[in-house]
C-alpha positions as a LaTeX table, in Angstrom:
\begin{tabular}{lrrr}
\hline
Residue & $x$ (\AA) & $y$ (\AA) & $z$ (\AA) \\
\hline
Unk1 & $-279.32$ & $-93.13$ & $-172.57$ \\
Unk2 & $-281.14$ & $-96.33$ & $-172.02$ \\
Unk3 & $-279.69$ & $-99.63$ & $-172.87$ \\
Unk4 & $-282.30$ & $-100.08$ & $-175.53$ \\
Unk5 & $-280.85$ & $-96.85$ & $-177.49$ \\
Unk6 & $-277.16$ & $-98.18$ & $-176.08$ \\
Unk7 & $-277.05$ & $-102.00$ & $-179.24$ \\
Unk8 & $-279.97$ & $-99.71$ & $-181.45$ \\
Unk9 & $-277.43$ & $-97.06$ & $-182.08$ \\
Unk10 & $-274.58$ & $-99.97$ & $-181.97$ \\
Unk11 & $-276.10$ & $-101.54$ & $-184.59$ \\
Unk12 & $-276.35$ & $-98.20$ & $-186.33$ \\
Unk13 & $-272.77$ & $-98.51$ & $-186.64$ \\
Unk14 & $-272.49$ & $-101.22$ & $-187.22$ \\
Unk15 & $-274.76$ & $-100.78$ & $-190.96$ \\
Unk16 & $-273.33$ & $-97.84$ & $-191.58$ \\
Unk17 & $-270.67$ & $-98.68$ & $-191.77$ \\
Unk18 & $-270.69$ & $-102.26$ & $-194.29$ \\
Unk19 & $-272.39$ & $-99.58$ & $-196.07$ \\
Unk20 & $-269.07$ & $-97.85$ & $-197.01$ \\
Unk21 & $-267.58$ & $-101.16$ & $-197.39$ \\
Unk22 & $-270.36$ & $-101.84$ & $-200.00$ \\
Unk23 & $-268.71$ & $-98.91$ & $-201.33$ \\
Unk24 & $-265.21$ & $-98.99$ & $-201.28$ \\
Unk25 & $-265.77$ & $-102.68$ & $-203.10$ \\
Unk26 & $-268.01$ & $-101.16$ & $-205.64$ \\
Unk27 & $-265.21$ & $-98.76$ & $-206.67$ \\
Unk28 & $-262.70$ & $-101.36$ & $-206.22$ \\
Unk29 & $-263.87$ & $-103.27$ & $-208.82$ \\
Unk30 & $-264.66$ & $-99.87$ & $-211.04$ \\
Unk31 & $-260.47$ & $-99.21$ & $-210.99$ \\
Unk32 & $-259.80$ & $-103.31$ & $-211.12$ \\
Unk33 & $-261.89$ & $-103.26$ & $-214.51$ \\
Unk34 & $-260.44$ & $-100.80$ & $-216.10$ \\
Unk35 & $-256.94$ & $-102.28$ & $-215.35$ \\
Unk36 & $-257.85$ & $-105.25$ & $-216.34$ \\
Unk37 & $-256.43$ & $-106.81$ & $-218.95$ \\
Unk38 & $-258.72$ & $-109.56$ & $-220.89$ \\
Unk39 & $-262.16$ & $-110.32$ & $-220.47$ \\
Unk40 & $-261.22$ & $-113.61$ & $-218.57$ \\
Unk41 & $-259.26$ & $-110.66$ & $-215.58$ \\
Unk42 & $-262.00$ & $-108.56$ & $-215.94$ \\
Unk43 & $-264.99$ & $-111.82$ & $-214.89$ \\
Unk44 & $-262.52$ & $-113.08$ & $-211.80$ \\
Unk45 & $-262.92$ & $-109.30$ & $-211.59$ \\
Unk46 & $-266.34$ & $-109.18$ & $-211.40$ \\
Unk47 & $-267.20$ & $-113.03$ & $-209.29$ \\
Unk48 & $-264.77$ & $-111.72$ & $-206.90$ \\
Unk49 & $-266.45$ & $-108.64$ & $-205.89$ \\
Unk50 & $-269.63$ & $-110.55$ & $-206.79$ \\
Unk51 & $-268.93$ & $-112.80$ & $-203.87$ \\
Unk52 & $-267.37$ & $-109.85$ & $-201.21$ \\
Unk53 & $-270.63$ & $-107.43$ & $-201.75$ \\
Unk54 & $-273.34$ & $-110.00$ & $-201.82$ \\
Unk55 & $-271.39$ & $-111.13$ & $-197.85$ \\
Unk56 & $-271.19$ & $-107.78$ & $-196.66$ \\
Unk57 & $-274.47$ & $-107.18$ & $-197.99$ \\
Unk58 & $-275.73$ & $-110.40$ & $-196.04$ \\
Unk59 & $-274.34$ & $-109.34$ & $-192.96$ \\
Unk60 & $-276.42$ & $-105.51$ & $-193.22$ \\
Unk61 & $-279.42$ & $-107.50$ & $-193.23$ \\
Unk62 & $-278.59$ & $-109.85$ & $-190.21$ \\
Unk63 & $-277.95$ & $-106.24$ & $-188.10$ \\
Unk64 & $-281.70$ & $-104.57$ & $-189.66$ \\
Unk65 & $-282.88$ & $-107.83$ & $-187.99$ \\
Unk66 & $-281.16$ & $-107.55$ & $-184.89$ \\
Unk67 & $-282.55$ & $-104.01$ & $-184.78$ \\
Unk68 & $-285.54$ & $-104.23$ & $-185.78$ \\
Unk69 & $-285.51$ & $-107.27$ & $-182.86$ \\
Unk70 & $-283.99$ & $-105.21$ & $-180.21$ \\
Unk71 & $-287.15$ & $-102.88$ & $-180.08$ \\
Unk72 & $-289.05$ & $-105.96$ & $-179.00$ \\
Unk73 & $-286.27$ & $-107.58$ & $-176.58$ \\
Unk74 & $-286.21$ & $-108.00$ & $-172.55$ \\
Unk75 & $-283.37$ & $-106.23$ & $-171.04$ \\
Unk76 & $-282.01$ & $-110.10$ & $-170.32$ \\
Unk77 & $-281.97$ & $-109.60$ & $-174.61$ \\
Unk78 & $-280.86$ & $-106.57$ & $-174.81$ \\
Unk79 & $-277.97$ & $-107.46$ & $-172.32$ \\
Unk80 & $-277.06$ & $-110.12$ & $-174.45$ \\
Unk81 & $-277.00$ & $-108.25$ & $-177.39$ \\
Unk82 & $-274.54$ & $-105.58$ & $-176.32$ \\
Unk83 & $-272.46$ & $-108.00$ & $-174.78$ \\
Unk84 & $-272.35$ & $-109.66$ & $-178.28$ \\
Unk85 & $-271.72$ & $-106.04$ & $-180.44$ \\
Unk86 & $-268.78$ & $-104.82$ & $-178.06$ \\
Unk87 & $-267.35$ & $-108.47$ & $-177.34$ \\
Unk88 & $-267.40$ & $-108.03$ & $-173.30$ \\
\hline
\end{tabular}
């Protein structure tokens, strides 16, 4: 597997993980909204979940940009990206 393939796979895996977290947040929001006792509680749930989902969506967007950038990156840039993704 080439370095580009390895980096691309790692980024795609990250995007998938983040997308699953967005889905989990949405499911949690639905559950909490059903349990909310009043409008204020519902508003708080909506606000918190909205912030969490926006944060996750921002991370997805960053990962998609990394994926696009990786396709034009040099070997050195790919190696740096791989290190940042794997923590090694």
